[in-house]
N, C-alpha and C positions, 0 to 999 in steps of 0.2 A: 504494500500500500504506500502510495506516494504522500509525502508531507507537503509537497508543493501545492500552493493554492494562490489563485489570483486575488489581489486585494483591491478593493475599490476605495477604501479609506484606511489610513494607517492607524492601527490601534494605539491608544494613548500609552500603553505600557511599552510598546516598541519605540514610540516617539521619545518617551522619557529616557529609555535606555540609550538611544542614539545621542540625545543631548548630553547625557551623563558621560558617555564614552568620549565624545568630542571635547567636552569641557576638561576631562581628565588629561587627554592627550595634549591639548593646548597648554594647560597648566604645567604639565611635565616638560614640554618643550621650552616654555618660558623659563622654568627653574633650571633646566639643563643649560640654557643659554647663559644664565647668570653665573653658573659654575664655570662654564667655558671662558667667559669674560674674565673671571677672577684668576683663573690659571694663566691666561694670556697676559694679563696685567702683571702677574708675578714673574713672568719671564719664560714660561713653558712654551715651546714652539713645536711645530709639526715634526721637525727632524729629531726631537727628543723621543718620539714614539717609534722611531726606526731602530730595529735591533742592531746593536753594535757587533753582533756575531753573524748576521745574515748576509745574503748576497749584496745588499745595499749598504753594508756596514760603513763604508767610507763616508757616507752622507750623514750617519748618525751623530747626534750631538750628546748622546748618553754614554756614560761608562757602563760596563756590564752591571755594576752595582746599582746605578741609578735606574737603569732599564728594569731590573728586577724589582726595585722599589715601586716603580709605576705599575707593574703587573700586580704586585702585592696590594697596592692601594685599590686596584680594580676588584680584586678578589674580596677585599674588605667590604665592598659595596654589595656583594652577593648575599642572599639569605643565609642564615646560620647553617642550615642543612647542607648547602653547597660548600660553605667554608669547611665544615667538618669533613666532607668527602675529599676536598682538596688536600687536607692535612693527613688523611689516612693513606697508608701505602696501598697501591693498587692491588697487590697480591692478597691483601687482607679483605678485599671486597668480594661480594658475590657478583654474578653476571649482571644483574639489574643495576647494582650500585656502580659497577665498572662502566656501564653504558651511560649512566647519569653523570659520572665524573667526567667522562670523555666529552659529553655535551657541554658541561660547564667549562671545561678547558678550552673548548672551541669558542665559548662566549668571551673568554679573555681576549682572544685575537680580534673578535668582532668589536668589542669595546675599545680596544687599542686603535683599530682602524677608524672607528667613529670619532674617537678623541682626536686623532691625527687630522681627520678631515675637518673637524670643527676649528682646530687651531690654524690649519692652512687657510680656511676661509677668512679668518681674522687677519692673518698675515697679508693676504691679498687685499683685503679692505683697508688695511693700515698702510698699504704701499710698500711693505717690506719685501714682498715676493711678487713676481710677475705671474699672472695666470698661465698655466701650461697651454701652449698652442697645440691643439690636436691636429696632428698631421693627417690629412685625408688623402687616401690613395685615389688615383683616377679609376674610374669604372673599369677601364680596360685591364689595369693591373689586378684588380679584384677578380675579374673573370679569369684571367690567366692563372692566378693562384688557385682558384677553384678547379680549373681544368687539370692543373698539375696534381692537386689532391686526388681527384678522381682517377687519374692515370696511375698514381702510386698505389692507390687502394686496389686497383685492378691487378697491378703487378704482384701485390702481396697475396692475392686470393689463392688459396690452396687448391681448390678444385672448382674453377670457374665454369659456369654453364654457358659461356659465350667465348668468342674469339678475342682474347686479350689484345693481341697485336693489332687486329682490325679496329678494336675499340680505341686504342691509343692513337692509331692513325686518324680515326675520325675526330678525336679530340684535337689533334694537330691541325686538321682541316678547319675545325671550328675556330681555332686560334688564328688561322690565316684569314678567315673572313673578317676578323677584327682589324687586321693589318699585318704587314710583314714584321714590324717590330714585335708585335704580340706573339707571332709564330716563333720568332727567334728566342724571345724570353721563355716561352713554353718549353722549347727544346733544351735550352740551357738549364733551366730549373729542374726539368725532368731528369737531366743527367747529373744533377747535384752541383752545378756550377752557378755562381751568382752572375747576374747581369750587370 
């Protein structure tokens, strides 16, 4: 039995719930913004939220100790049950608790990214940082990349139900319809060479 039903009028209980939800979200966002402003004013910047041990470590403004303190401060904001899970060795947890701990650990990264994004917006608004210019590829390049992806997928197929060589030749012909440069880029990329 379906619970979907058409409404001609919104019930008051649902309208009240929508209003309450919206009010809570807006209040939370306002409060979050106040905390973000306070951190920014105290000198915390986006690059403090970059791991000093990761791929982007040269950009980090945090020492390993400071970065761990930021992570610990995030965990302190979690509910008590989550903090207990984080302090308990994983081997001592049952499967459900391990899954819950993993979910909370992922929330640390999500909170760190959210914090970094909030700080970066403030840096841009304050004129400290230039907004990143998103490089847009021409449509032809995007199509060539997709054609190369299709060709490489066909090459990797273990037991294809089609003629792989003919398929790749057809993709090359498609690239040629875009232009000779596209056809050349297709062949270079397909053979693992950069254009």
